Biopython code that builds the backbone (N, CA, C, O; Angstrom):
import numpy as np
from Bio.PDB.StructureBuilder import StructureBuilder

atoms = [
    (1, "MET", "N", (0.842, -1.174, 0.000)),
    (1, "MET", "CA", (0.000, 0.000, 0.000)),
    (1, "MET", "C", (0.892, 1.244, 0.000)),
    (1, "MET", "O", (1.764, 1.379, 0.859)),
    (2, "ASP", "N", (0.681, 2.150, -0.954)),
    (2, "ASP", "CA", (1.428, 3.402, -1.010)),
    (2, "ASP", "C", (0.715, 4.461, -0.185)),
    (2, "ASP", "O", (-0.511, 4.570, -0.209)),
    (3, "LEU", "N", (1.499, 5.235, 0.541)),
    (3, "LEU", "CA", (0.963, 6.315, 1.352)),
    (3, "LEU", "C", (1.647, 7.606, 0.945)),
    (3, "LEU", "O", (2.875, 7.687, 0.949)),
    (4, "ALA", "N", (0.863, 8.616, 0.593)),
    (4, "ALA", "CA", (1.423, 9.913, 0.196)),
    (4, "ALA", "C", (1.089, 10.936, 1.269)),
    (4, "ALA", "O", (-0.050, 11.025, 1.727)),
    (5, "VAL", "N", (2.091, 11.701, 1.662)),
    (5, "VAL", "CA", (1.903, 12.747, 2.654)),
    (5, "VAL", "C", (2.316, 14.065, 2.017)),
    (5, "VAL", "O", (3.427, 14.201, 1.505)),
    (6, "LEU", "N", (1.402, 15.038, 2.056)),
    (6, "LEU", "CA", (1.702, 16.350, 1.514)),
    (6, "LEU", "C", (2.335, 17.200, 2.606)),
    (6, "LEU", "O", (1.741, 17.398, 3.666)),
    (7, "ILE", "N", (3.535, 17.702, 2.350)),
    (7, "ILE", "CA", (4.254, 18.535, 3.316)),
    (7, "ILE", "C", (4.481, 19.895, 2.677)),
    (7, "ILE", "O", (5.046, 19.988, 1.588)),
    (8, "THR", "N", (4.041, 20.947, 3.352)),
    (8, "THR", "CA", (4.290, 22.291, 2.845)),
    (8, "THR", "C", (5.386, 22.934, 3.676)),
    (8, "THR", "O", (5.554, 22.625, 4.856)),
    (9, "GLN", "N", (6.116, 23.814, 3.056)),
    (9, "GLN", "CA", (7.194, 24.494, 3.770)),
    (9, "GLN", "C", (7.386, 25.882, 3.214)),
    (9, "GLN", "O", (7.032, 26.166, 2.070)),
    (10, "LEU", "N", (7.946, 26.734, 4.028)),
    (10, "LEU", "CA", (8.324, 28.076, 3.607)),
    (10, "LEU", "C", (9.759, 28.278, 4.050)),
    (10, "LEU", "O", (10.075, 28.134, 5.231)),
    (11, "THR", "N", (10.622, 28.608, 3.118)),
    (11, "THR", "CA", (12.039, 28.773, 3.419)),
    (11, "THR", "C", (12.492, 30.127, 2.913)),
    (11, "THR", "O", (12.095, 30.559, 1.831)),
    (12, "TYR", "N", (13.319, 30.792, 3.692)),
    (12, "TYR", "CA", (13.897, 32.066, 3.281)),
    (12, "TYR", "C", (15.376, 31.857, 3.033)),
    (12, "TYR", "O", (16.102, 31.394, 3.913)),
    (13, "MET", "N", (15.822, 32.198, 1.836)),
    (13, "MET", "CA", (17.221, 32.023, 1.482)),
    (13, "MET", "C", (17.827, 33.401, 1.268)),
    (13, "MET", "O", (17.242, 34.243, 0.586)),
    (14, "ASP", "N", (18.980, 33.628, 1.841)),
    (14, "ASP", "CA", (19.603, 34.939, 1.751)),
    (14, "ASP", "C", (21.077, 34.763, 1.394)),
    (14, "ASP", "O", (21.683, 33.737, 1.702)),
    (15, "ASP", "N", (21.636, 35.764, 0.750)),
    (15, "ASP", "CA", (23.068, 35.838, 0.475)),
    (15, "ASP", "C", (23.594, 34.711, -0.421)),
    (15, "ASP", "O", (24.600, 34.079, -0.099)),
    (16, "SER", "N", (22.924, 34.467, -1.525)),
    (16, "SER", "CA", (23.481, 33.566, -2.529)),
    (16, "SER", "C", (24.522, 34.358, -3.314)),
    (16, "SER", "O", (24.299, 35.523, -3.646)),
    (17, "THR", "N", (25.637, 33.740, -3.605)),
    (17, "THR", "CA", (26.711, 34.442, -4.307)),
    (17, "THR", "C", (27.200, 33.599, -5.476)),
    (17, "THR", "O", (27.541, 32.428, -5.307)),
    (18, "LEU", "N", (27.231, 34.194, -6.653)),
    (18, "LEU", "CA", (27.795, 33.553, -7.835)),
    (18, "LEU", "C", (29.014, 34.367, -8.247)),
    (18, "LEU", "O", (28.936, 35.589, -8.371)),
    (19, "VAL", "N", (30.135, 33.694, -8.459)),
    (19, "VAL", "CA", (31.372, 34.380, -8.831)),
    (19, "VAL", "C", (31.800, 33.851, -10.193)),
    (19, "VAL", "O", (31.839, 32.642, -10.422)),
    (20, "SER", "N", (32.122, 34.780, -11.095)),
    (20, "SER", "CA", (32.476, 34.390, -12.446)),
    (20, "SER", "C", (33.531, 35.333, -13.010)),
    (20, "SER", "O", (33.658, 36.473, -12.564)),
    (21, "ALA", "N", (34.285, 34.850, -13.990)),
    (21, "ALA", "CA", (35.330, 35.652, -14.620)),
    (21, "ALA", "C", (34.815, 36.437, -15.825)),
    (21, "ALA", "O", (35.508, 37.326, -16.318)),
    (22, "SER", "N", (33.605, 36.121, -16.310)),
    (22, "SER", "CA", (33.063, 36.825, -17.472)),
    (22, "SER", "C", (31.541, 36.880, -17.378)),
    (22, "SER", "O", (30.927, 36.123, -16.626)),
    (23, "LEU", "N", (30.949, 37.775, -18.142)),
    (23, "LEU", "CA", (29.487, 37.883, -18.147)),
    (23, "LEU", "C", (28.838, 36.646, -18.765)),
    (23, "LEU", "O", (27.773, 36.221, -18.318)),
    (24, "ASP", "N", (29.471, 36.063, -19.792)),
    (24, "ASP", "CA", (28.923, 34.840, -20.396)),
    (24, "ASP", "C", (28.905, 33.705, -19.382)),
    (24, "ASP", "O", (27.928, 32.964, -19.279)),
    (25, "SER", "N", (29.982, 33.580, -18.648)),
    (25, "SER", "CA", (30.060, 32.538, -17.626)),
    (25, "SER", "C", (29.040, 32.789, -16.516)),
    (25, "SER", "O", (28.434, 31.850, -16.000)),
    (26, "LEU", "N", (28.854, 34.057, -16.153)),
    (26, "LEU", "CA", (27.863, 34.395, -15.132)),
    (26, "LEU", "C", (26.460, 34.047, -15.620)),
    (26, "LEU", "O", (25.646, 33.524, -14.859)),
    (27, "GLN", "N", (26.182, 34.336, -16.879)),
    (27, "GLN", "CA", (24.876, 33.999, -17.443)),
    (27, "GLN", "C", (24.645, 32.493, -17.389)),
    (27, "GLN", "O", (23.536, 32.047, -17.095)),
    (28, "HIS", "N", (25.678, 31.709, -17.669)),
    (28, "HIS", "CA", (25.574, 30.247, -17.595)),
    (28, "HIS", "C", (25.301, 29.802, -16.144)),
    (28, "HIS", "O", (24.453, 28.943, -15.906)),
    (29, "LEU", "N", (26.021, 30.390, -15.186)),
    (29, "LEU", "CA", (25.789, 30.061, -13.774)),
    (29, "LEU", "C", (24.371, 30.429, -13.348)),
    (29, "LEU", "O", (23.734, 29.684, -12.604)),
    (30, "LEU", "N", (23.879, 31.567, -13.813)),
    (30, "LEU", "CA", (22.512, 31.980, -13.485)),
    (30, "LEU", "C", (21.491, 31.003, -14.067)),
    (30, "LEU", "O", (20.470, 30.724, -13.438)),
    (31, "SER", "N", (21.760, 30.487, -15.256)),
    (31, "SER", "CA", (20.865, 29.496, -15.863)),
    (31, "SER", "C", (20.843, 28.214, -15.035)),
    (31, "SER", "O", (19.782, 27.630, -14.814)),
    (32, "ILE", "N", (22.008, 27.782, -14.581)),
    (32, "ILE", "CA", (22.082, 26.580, -13.734)),
    (32, "ILE", "C", (21.337, 26.816, -12.423)),
    (32, "ILE", "O", (20.592, 25.955, -11.955)),
    (33, "ALA", "N", (21.547, 27.993, -11.838)),
    (33, "ALA", "CA", (20.861, 28.315, -10.584)),
    (33, "ALA", "C", (19.354, 28.324, -10.802)),
    (33, "ALA", "O", (18.604, 27.807, -9.973)),
    (34, "ARG", "N", (18.899, 28.914, -11.922)),
    (34, "ARG", "CA", (17.458, 28.962, -12.205)),
    (34, "ARG", "C", (16.890, 27.565, -12.374)),
    (34, "ARG", "O", (15.779, 27.302, -11.913)),
    (35, "ASP", "N", (17.622, 26.650, -13.027)),
    (35, "ASP", "CA", (17.177, 25.257, -13.132)),
    (35, "ASP", "C", (17.058, 24.629, -11.742)),
    (35, "ASP", "O", (16.084, 23.936, -11.450)),
    (36, "PHE", "N", (18.048, 24.874, -10.893)),
    (36, "PHE", "CA", (18.011, 24.348, -9.525)),
    (36, "PHE", "C", (16.786, 24.876, -8.780)),
    (36, "PHE", "O", (16.082, 24.116, -8.115)),
    (37, "TYR", "N", (16.536, 26.180, -8.896)),
    (37, "TYR", "CA", (15.369, 26.766, -8.232)),
    (37, "TYR", "C", (14.080, 26.132, -8.739)),
    (37, "TYR", "O", (13.175, 25.851, -7.953)),
    (38, "PHE", "N", (13.990, 25.904, -10.051)),
    (38, "PHE", "CA", (12.793, 25.310, -10.631)),
    (38, "PHE", "C", (12.583, 23.888, -10.120)),
    (38, "PHE", "O", (11.479, 23.521, -9.717)),
    (39, "ILE", "N", (13.648, 23.093, -10.139)),
    (39, "ILE", "CA", (13.551, 21.702, -9.684)),
    (39, "ILE", "C", (13.091, 21.631, -8.230)),
    (39, "ILE", "O", (12.339, 20.732, -7.855)),
    (40, "ASN", "N", (13.542, 22.574, -7.423)),
    (40, "ASN", "CA", (13.231, 22.561, -5.994)),
    (40, "ASN", "C", (12.051, 23.465, -5.621)),
    (40, "ASN", "O", (11.803, 23.720, -4.442)),
    (41, "ASN", "N", (11.327, 23.948, -6.641)),
    (41, "ASN", "CA", (10.132, 24.769, -6.432)),
    (41, "ASN", "C", (10.434, 26.006, -5.586)),
    (41, "ASN", "O", (9.701, 26.325, -4.650)),
    (42, "ILE", "N", (11.525, 26.698, -5.930)),
    (42, "ILE", "CA", (11.948, 27.911, -5.227)),
    (42, "ILE", "C", (11.676, 29.106, -6.133)),
    (42, "ILE", "O", (12.035, 29.094, -7.311)),
    (43, "THR", "N", (11.049, 30.122, -5.588)),
    (43, "THR", "CA", (10.784, 31.341, -6.343)),
    (43, "THR", "C", (11.853, 32.371, -6.003)),
    (43, "THR", "O", (12.126, 32.638, -4.833)),
    (44, "VAL", "N", (12.454, 32.946, -7.040)),
    (44, "VAL", "CA", (13.540, 33.917, -6.852)),
    (44, "VAL", "C", (13.215, 35.173, -7.641)),
    (44, "VAL", "O", (12.722, 35.104, -8.766)),
    (45, "ASN", "N", (13.496, 36.319, -7.041)),
    (45, "ASN", "CA", (13.315, 37.588, -7.729)),
    (45, "ASN", "C", (14.687, 38.031, -8.259)),
    (45, "ASN", "O", (15.461, 38.664, -7.541)),
    (46, "PHE", "N", (14.974, 37.698, -9.503)),
    (46, "PHE", "CA", (16.286, 37.988, -10.083)),
    (46, "PHE", "C", (16.563, 39.495, -10.157)),
    (46, "PHE", "O", (17.722, 39.910, -10.179)),
    (47, "SER", "N", (15.522, 40.300, -10.195)),
    (47, "SER", "CA", (15.747, 41.746, -10.283)),
    (47, "SER", "C", (16.314, 42.318, -8.985)),
    (47, "SER", "O", (16.771, 43.461, -8.969)),
    (48, "LYS", "N", (16.294, 41.552, -7.905)),
    (48, "LYS", "CA", (16.872, 42.019, -6.642)),
    (48, "LYS", "C", (18.351, 41.635, -6.504)),
    (48, "LYS", "O", (18.999, 41.992, -5.520)),
    (49, "TYR", "N", (18.874, 40.910, -7.487)),
    (49, "TYR", "CA", (20.285, 40.544, -7.449)),
    (49, "TYR", "C", (21.132, 41.808, -7.548)),
    (49, "TYR", "O", (20.715, 42.794, -8.156)),
    (50, "GLU", "N", (22.308, 41.778, -6.956)),
    (50, "GLU", "CA", (23.261, 42.875, -7.101)),
    (50, "GLU", "C", (24.423, 42.381, -7.954)),
    (50, "GLU", "O", (24.989, 41.316, -7.708)),
    (51, "LEU", "N", (24.760, 43.169, -8.948)),
    (51, "LEU", "CA", (25.857, 42.828, -9.845)),
    (51, "LEU", "C", (27.056, 43.684, -9.486)),
    (51, "LEU", "O", (27.016, 44.907, -9.614)),
    (52, "VAL", "N", (28.123, 43.037, -9.036)),
    (52, "VAL", "CA", (29.348, 43.728, -8.660)),
    (52, "VAL", "C", (30.401, 43.375, -9.706)),
    (52, "VAL", "O", (30.772, 42.211, -9.857)),
    (53, "CYS", "N", (30.879, 44.387, -10.426)),
    (53, "CYS", "CA", (31.909, 44.138, -11.433)),
    (53, "CYS", "C", (32.762, 45.389, -11.583)),
    (53, "CYS", "O", (32.413, 46.457, -11.079)),
    (54, "SER", "N", (33.860, 45.249, -12.266)),
    (54, "SER", "CA", (34.816, 46.355, -12.385)),
    (54, "SER", "C", (34.608, 47.194, -13.644)),
    (54, "SER", "O", (35.533, 47.879, -14.082)),
    (55, "LEU", "N", (33.413, 47.154, -14.235)),
    (55, "LEU", "CA", (33.133, 47.983, -15.406)),
    (55, "LEU", "C", (33.075, 49.447, -14.978)),
    (55, "LEU", "O", (32.440, 49.783, -13.978)),
    (56, "SER", "N", (33.737, 50.309, -15.736)),
    (56, "SER", "CA", (33.758, 51.723, -15.361)),
    (56, "SER", "C", (32.459, 52.433, -15.741)),
    (56, "SER", "O", (32.121, 53.456, -15.145)),
    (57, "ASN", "N", (31.728, 51.908, -16.723)),
    (57, "ASN", "CA", (30.455, 52.496, -17.127)),
    (57, "ASN", "C", (29.332, 51.562, -16.695)),
    (57, "ASN", "O", (29.050, 50.583, -17.386)),
    (58, "PRO", "N", (28.688, 51.843, -15.572)),
    (58, "PRO", "CA", (27.662, 50.925, -15.060)),
    (58, "PRO", "C", (26.322, 51.044, -15.785)),
    (58, "PRO", "O", (25.343, 51.507, -15.199)),
    (59, "SER", "N", (26.269, 50.630, -17.058)),
    (59, "SER", "CA", (25.002, 50.632, -17.794)),
    (59, "SER", "C", (24.342, 49.259, -17.603)),
    (59, "SER", "O", (25.031, 48.269, -17.359)),
    (60, "PRO", "N", (23.009, 49.199, -17.714)),
    (60, "PRO", "CA", (22.299, 47.926, -17.488)),
    (60, "PRO", "C", (22.792, 46.818, -18.412)),
    (60, "PRO", "O", (23.111, 47.056, -19.576)),
    (61, "ILE", "N", (22.847, 45.612, -17.874)),
    (61, "ILE", "CA", (23.281, 44.439, -18.629)),
    (61, "ILE", "C", (22.120, 43.463, -18.678)),
    (61, "ILE", "O", (21.525, 43.142, -17.649)),
    (62, "MET", "N", (21.796, 42.985, -19.889)),
    (62, "MET", "CA", (20.691, 42.062, -20.079)),
    (62, "MET", "C", (21.195, 40.621, -19.969)),
    (62, "MET", "O", (22.215, 40.267, -20.559)),
    (63, "PHE", "N", (20.482, 39.805, -19.218)),
    (63, "PHE", "CA", (20.789, 38.388, -19.078)),
    (63, "PHE", "C", (19.644, 37.581, -19.664)),
    (63, "PHE", "O", (18.479, 37.882, -19.403)),
    (64, "LEU", "N", (19.958, 36.558, -20.454)),
    (64, "LEU", "CA", (18.963, 35.645, -21.001)),
    (64, "LEU", "C", (19.265, 34.267, -20.425)),
    (64, "LEU", "O", (20.313, 33.681, -20.693)),
    (65, "LEU", "N", (18.328, 33.763, -19.630)),
    (65, "LEU", "CA", (18.527, 32.465, -19.001)),
    (65, "LEU", "C", (17.807, 31.400, -19.810)),
    (65, "LEU", "O", (16.588, 31.440, -19.973)),
    (66, "LEU", "N", (18.578, 30.449, -20.312)),
    (66, "LEU", "CA", (18.031, 29.331, -21.070)),
    (66, "LEU", "C", (17.886, 28.144, -20.124)),
    (66, "LEU", "O", (18.750, 27.894, -19.284)),
    (67, "PHE", "N", (16.783, 27.420, -20.274)),
    (67, "PHE", "CA", (16.496, 26.340, -19.336)),
    (67, "PHE", "C", (16.603, 24.983, -19.986)),
    (67, "PHE", "O", (16.240, 24.803, -21.148)),
    (68, "GLU", "N", (17.106, 24.027, -19.225)),
    (68, "GLU", "CA", (17.161, 22.646, -19.669)),
    (68, "GLU", "C", (15.755, 22.067, -19.778)),
    (68, "GLU", "O", (15.519, 21.140, -20.552)),
    (69, "PHE", "N", (14.831, 22.609, -19.009)),
    (69, "PHE", "CA", (13.459, 22.099, -18.953)),
    (69, "PHE", "C", (12.539, 23.004, -19.766)),
    (69, "PHE", "O", (11.500, 23.442, -19.272)),
    (70, "SER", "N", (12.919, 23.283, -21.006)),
    (70, "SER", "CA", (12.191, 24.261, -21.816)),
    (70, "SER", "C", (10.744, 23.849, -22.074)),
    (70, "SER", "O", (9.910, 24.709, -22.356)),
    (71, "THR", "N", (10.426, 22.563, -21.987)),
    (71, "THR", "CA", (9.038, 22.140, -22.173)),
    (71, "THR", "C", (8.201, 22.431, -20.932)),
    (71, "THR", "O", (6.972, 22.457, -21.006)),
    (72, "LEU", "N", (8.853, 22.650, -19.797)),
    (72, "LEU", "CA", (8.128, 22.891, -18.543)),
    (72, "LEU", "C", (8.098, 24.359, -18.147)),
    (72, "LEU", "O", (7.147, 24.812, -17.509)),
    (73, "VAL", "N", (9.125, 25.100, -18.520)),
    (73, "VAL", "CA", (9.204, 26.503, -18.124)),
    (73, "VAL", "C", (9.876, 27.293, -19.250)),
    (73, "VAL", "O", (10.790, 26.797, -19.907)),
    (74, "ALA", "N", (9.416, 28.515, -19.460)),
    (74, "ALA", "CA", (9.946, 29.336, -20.560)),
    (74, "ALA", "C", (11.292, 29.947, -20.190)),
    (74, "ALA", "O", (11.615, 30.113, -19.014)),
    (75, "ASN", "N", (12.069, 30.280, -21.218)),
    (75, "ASN", "CA", (13.311, 31.011, -20.985)),
    (75, "ASN", "C", (12.974, 32.363, -20.361)),
    (75, "ASN", "O", (11.836, 32.825, -20.440)),
    (76, "MET", "N", (13.949, 32.978, -19.755)),
    (76, "MET", "CA", (13.690, 34.204, -19.004)),
    (76, "MET", "C", (14.791, 35.212, -19.277)),
    (76, "MET", "O", (15.957, 34.846, -19.423)),
    (77, "ASP", "N", (14.415, 36.484, -19.345)),
    (77, "ASP", "CA", (15.437, 37.521, -19.449)),
    (77, "ASP", "C", (15.149, 38.615, -18.419)),
    (77, "ASP", "O", (14.000, 38.867, -18.056)),
    (78, "PHE", "N", (16.208, 39.243, -17.968)),
    (78, "PHE", "CA", (16.119, 40.339, -17.004)),
    (78, "PHE", "C", (17.392, 41.150, -17.119)),
    (78, "PHE", "O", (18.382, 40.692, -17.690)),
    (79, "GLN", "N", (17.365, 42.343, -16.581)),
    (79, "GLN", "CA", (18.572, 43.173, -16.640)),
    (79, "GLN", "C", (18.971, 43.623, -15.247)),
    (79, "GLN", "O", (18.134, 43.815, -14.365)),
    (80, "LEU", "N", (20.264, 43.784, -15.079)),
    (80, "LEU", "CA", (20.836, 44.280, -13.832)),
    (80, "LEU", "C", (21.770, 45.438, -14.156)),
    (80, "LEU", "O", (22.466, 45.429, -15.172)),
    (81, "THR", "N", (21.774, 46.424, -13.284)),
    (81, "THR", "CA", (22.713, 47.524, -13.413)),
    (81, "THR", "C", (23.839, 47.296, -12.409)),
    (81, "THR", "O", (23.580, 47.184, -11.210)),
    (82, "PRO", "N", (25.078, 47.225, -12.876)),
    (82, "PRO", "CA", (26.195, 47.005, -11.939)),
    (82, "PRO", "C", (26.283, 48.126, -10.912)),
    (82, "PRO", "O", (25.965, 49.279, -11.204)),
    (83, "LEU", "N", (26.716, 47.774, -9.715)),
    (83, "LEU", "CA", (26.960, 48.794, -8.697)),
    (83, "LEU", "C", (28.084, 49.703, -9.167)),
    (83, "LEU", "O", (29.022, 49.249, -9.822)),
    (84, "LYS", "N", (27.993, 50.971, -8.838)),
    (84, "LYS", "CA", (29.079, 51.896, -9.181)),
    (84, "LYS", "C", (30.328, 51.495, -8.407)),
    (84, "LYS", "O", (30.243, 50.949, -7.306)),
    (85, "LEU", "N", (31.475, 51.770, -8.990)),
    (85, "LEU", "CA", (32.742, 51.406, -8.351)),
    (85, "LEU", "C", (32.889, 52.033, -6.968)),
    (85, "LEU", "O", (33.571, 51.479, -6.106)),
    (86, "SER", "N", (32.260, 53.174, -6.752)),
    (86, "SER", "CA", (32.393, 53.868, -5.476)),
    (86, "SER", "C", (31.431, 53.329, -4.406)),
    (86, "SER", "O", (31.556, 53.686, -3.234)),
    (87, "PHE", "N", (30.475, 52.474, -4.795)),
    (87, "PHE", "CA", (29.521, 51.929, -3.832)),
    (87, "PHE", "C", (30.152, 50.806, -3.022)),
    (87, "PHE", "O", (31.013, 50.075, -3.513)),
    (88, "SER", "N", (29.720, 50.683, -1.801)),
    (88, "SER", "CA", (30.173, 49.585, -0.947)),
    (88, "SER", "C", (29.126, 48.483, -0.952)),
    (88, "SER", "O", (27.932, 48.752, -1.082)),
    (89, "PHE", "N", (29.575, 47.247, -0.811)),
    (89, "PHE", "CA", (28.673, 46.103, -0.779)),
    (89, "PHE", "C", (29.155, 45.115, 0.270)),
    (89, "PHE", "O", (30.335, 45.079, 0.619)),
    (90, "ARG", "N", (28.228, 44.323, 0.759)),
    (90, "ARG", "CA", (28.547, 43.362, 1.813)),
    (90, "ARG", "C", (28.664, 41.967, 1.227)),
    (90, "ARG", "O", (27.803, 41.536, 0.460)),
    (91, "PHE", "N", (29.723, 41.265, 1.585)),
    (91, "PHE", "CA", (29.961, 39.892, 1.148)),
    (91, "PHE", "C", (30.463, 39.108, 2.339)),
    (91, "PHE", "O", (31.498, 39.440, 2.917)),
    (92, "LEU", "N", (29.732, 38.064, 2.709)),
    (92, "LEU", "CA", (30.074, 37.227, 3.868)),
    (92, "LEU", "C", (30.262, 38.067, 5.133)),
    (92, "LEU", "O", (31.162, 37.808, 5.933)),
    (93, "GLY", "N", (29.407, 39.073, 5.302)),
    (93, "GLY", "CA", (29.428, 39.888, 6.511)),
    (93, "GLY", "C", (30.495, 40.965, 6.537)),
    (93, "GLY", "O", (30.634, 41.667, 7.538)),
    (94, "VAL", "N", (31.252, 41.111, 5.460)),
    (94, "VAL", "CA", (32.322, 42.107, 5.406)),
    (94, "VAL", "C", (31.974, 43.112, 4.304)),
    (94, "VAL", "O", (31.518, 42.731, 3.226)),
    (95, "TRP", "N", (32.194, 44.401, 4.589)),
    (95, "TRP", "CA", (31.923, 45.449, 3.609)),
    (95, "TRP", "C", (33.131, 45.662, 2.703)),
    (95, "TRP", "O", (34.267, 45.762, 3.168)),
    (96, "PHE", "N", (32.860, 45.730, 1.388)),
    (96, "PHE", "CA", (33.905, 45.931, 0.385)),
    (96, "PHE", "C", (33.567, 47.130, -0.483)),
    (96, "PHE", "O", (32.415, 47.555, -0.572)),
    (97, "ASN", "N", (34.598, 47.660, -1.117)),
    (97, "ASN", "CA", (34.470, 48.747, -2.069)),
    (97, "ASN", "C", (35.527, 48.491, -3.132)),
    (97, "ASN", "O", (36.701, 48.325, -2.802)),
    (98, "LEU", "N", (35.130, 48.457, -4.415)),
    (98, "LEU", "CA", (36.084, 48.121, -5.479)),
    (98, "LEU", "C", (37.183, 49.152, -5.652)),
    (98, "LEU", "O", (38.217, 48.860, -6.252)),
    (99, "GLN", "N", (36.971, 50.363, -5.130)),
    (99, "GLN", "CA", (38.020, 51.382, -5.195)),
    (99, "GLN", "C", (38.893, 51.356, -3.948)),
    (99, "GLN", "O", (39.840, 52.135, -3.845)),
    (100, "GLY", "N", (38.596, 50.486, -3.016)),
    (100, "GLY", "CA", (39.388, 50.399, -1.793)),
    (100, "GLY", "C", (39.131, 51.540, -0.828)),
    (100, "GLY", "O", (39.941, 51.779, 0.068)),
    (101, "SER", "N", (38.028, 52.249, -0.990)),
    (101, "SER", "CA", (37.724, 53.394, -0.134)),
    (101, "SER", "C", (37.129, 52.937, 1.201)),
    (101, "SER", "O", (36.195, 52.136, 1.220)),
    (102, "PRO", "N", (37.662, 53.442, 2.311)),
    (102, "PRO", "CA", (37.118, 53.069, 3.621)),
    (102, "PRO", "C", (35.994, 53.994, 4.091)),
    (102, "PRO", "O", (35.534, 53.860, 5.225)),
    (103, "SER", "N", (35.542, 54.924, 3.256)),
    (103, "SER", "CA", (34.595, 55.957, 3.695)),
    (103, "SER", "C", (33.287, 55.370, 4.225)),
    (103, "SER", "O", (32.738, 55.889, 5.197)),
    (104, "PHE", "N", (32.775, 54.302, 3.611)),
    (104, "PHE", "CA", (31.523, 53.713, 4.072)),
    (104, "PHE", "C", (31.683, 53.123, 5.471)),
    (104, "PHE", "O", (30.829, 53.328, 6.334)),
    (105, "VAL", "N", (32.760, 52.401, 5.696)),
    (105, "VAL", "CA", (33.012, 51.788, 7.003)),
    (105, "VAL", "C", (33.218, 52.868, 8.057)),
    (105, "VAL", "O", (32.709, 52.746, 9.171)),
    (106, "VAL", "N", (33.958, 53.926, 7.722)),
    (106, "VAL", "CA", (34.162, 55.043, 8.661)),
    (106, "VAL", "C", (32.814, 55.667, 9.000)),
    (106, "VAL", "O", (32.559, 55.984, 10.161)),
    (107, "SER", "N", (31.953, 55.848, 8.012)),
    (107, "SER", "CA", (30.616, 56.394, 8.237)),
    (107, "SER", "C", (29.812, 55.500, 9.173)),
    (107, "SER", "O", (29.122, 55.991, 10.066)),
    (108, "GLN", "N", (29.902, 54.183, 8.966)),
    (108, "GLN", "CA", (29.209, 53.239, 9.855)),
    (108, "GLN", "C", (29.721, 53.366, 11.286)),
    (108, "GLN", "O", (28.925, 53.384, 12.226)),
    (109, "ILE", "N", (31.019, 53.454, 11.462)),
    (109, "ILE", "CA", (31.611, 53.569, 12.796)),
    (109, "ILE", "C", (31.127, 54.838, 13.482)),
    (109, "ILE", "O", (30.810, 54.820, 14.671)),
    (110, "LYS", "N", (31.067, 55.950, 12.734)),
    (110, "LYS", "CA", (30.580, 57.212, 13.303)),
    (110, "LYS", "C", (29.124, 57.084, 13.745)),
    (110, "LYS", "O", (28.756, 57.571, 14.814)),
    (111, "ASP", "N", (28.295, 56.434, 12.931)),
    (111, "ASP", "CA", (26.894, 56.242, 13.295)),
    (111, "ASP", "C", (26.747, 55.380, 14.551)),
    (111, "ASP", "O", (25.925, 55.675, 15.418)),
    (112, "ILE", "N", (27.538, 54.327, 14.645)),
    (112, "ILE", "CA", (27.500, 53.465, 15.832)),
    (112, "ILE", "C", (27.937, 54.242, 17.060)),
    (112, "ILE", "O", (27.336, 54.113, 18.127)),
    (113, "TYR", "N", (28.984, 55.049, 16.914)),
    (113, "TYR", "CA", (29.472, 55.856, 18.026)),
    (113, "TYR", "C", (28.407, 56.855, 18.476)),
    (113, "TYR", "O", (28.146, 56.985, 19.672)),
    (114, "ARG", "N", (27.789, 57.561, 17.522)),
    (114, "ARG", "CA", (26.730, 58.529, 17.863)),
    (114, "ARG", "C", (25.574, 57.851, 18.597)),
    (114, "ARG", "O", (25.075, 58.374, 19.594)),
    (115, "THR", "N", (25.158, 56.703, 18.108)),
    (115, "THR", "CA", (24.071, 55.959, 18.760)),
    (115, "THR", "C", (24.453, 55.559, 20.170)),
    (115, "THR", "O", (23.638, 55.656, 21.087)),
    (116, "PHE", "N", (25.695, 55.108, 20.355)),
    (116, "PHE", "CA", (26.171, 54.716, 21.674)),
    (116, "PHE", "C", (26.175, 55.919, 22.621)),
    (116, "PHE", "O", (25.721, 55.810, 23.760)),
    (117, "VAL", "N", (26.681, 57.056, 22.158)),
    (117, "VAL", "CA", (26.746, 58.271, 22.993)),
    (117, "VAL", "C", (25.336, 58.728, 23.373)),
    (117, "VAL", "O", (25.099, 59.117, 24.517)),
    (118, "GLN", "N", (24.422, 58.685, 22.444)),
    (118, "GLN", "CA", (23.036, 59.084, 22.744)),
    (118, "GLN", "C", (22.405, 58.146, 23.773)),
    (118, "GLN", "O", (21.646, 58.583, 24.638)),
    (119, "THR", "N", (22.723, 56.868, 23.674)),
    (119, "THR", "CA", (22.175, 55.885, 24.608)),
    (119, "THR", "C", (22.731, 56.083, 26.015)),
    (119, "THR", "O", (22.000, 55.999, 27.001)),
    (120, "VAL", "N", (24.032, 56.346, 26.092)),
    (120, "VAL", "CA", (24.697, 56.522, 27.401)),
    (120, "VAL", "C", (24.330, 57.869, 27.941)),
    (120, "VAL", "O", (24.771, 58.238, 29.029)),
]
sb = StructureBuilder()
sb.init_structure("model")
sb.init_model(0)
sb.init_chain("A")
sb.init_seg("    ")
for serial, (resi, resn, name, xyz) in enumerate(atoms, 1):
    if name == "N":
        sb.init_residue(resn, " ", resi, " ")
    sb.init_atom(name, np.array(xyz, "f"), 0.0, 1.0, " ", f" {name:<3s}", serial, name[0])
structure = sb.get_structure()
């Protein structure tokens, strides 16, 4: 006798990171990730991804994701605008800036200090 049990779940996934040496390779990794999400019934908002790269002109970049399961789900395209070189971003809990500028971290320290002084 077969017994089927329906189990529902809600999972929150944060801080996925894809690292690539080229935009073509990144597009391929995104396609693989999208297939993984589809297989595991995970919904992802690709427009919330942050693109960090060393391009000096941060114009929007279009990505076309091709799927192995084309009979089950359609191909998808979306665009991302790379972060400006002067912007800071967080990776594995550490703040980075492609120009090596410490201004964001110094600003954070000042804010923490002000909050501490106000509290005390």
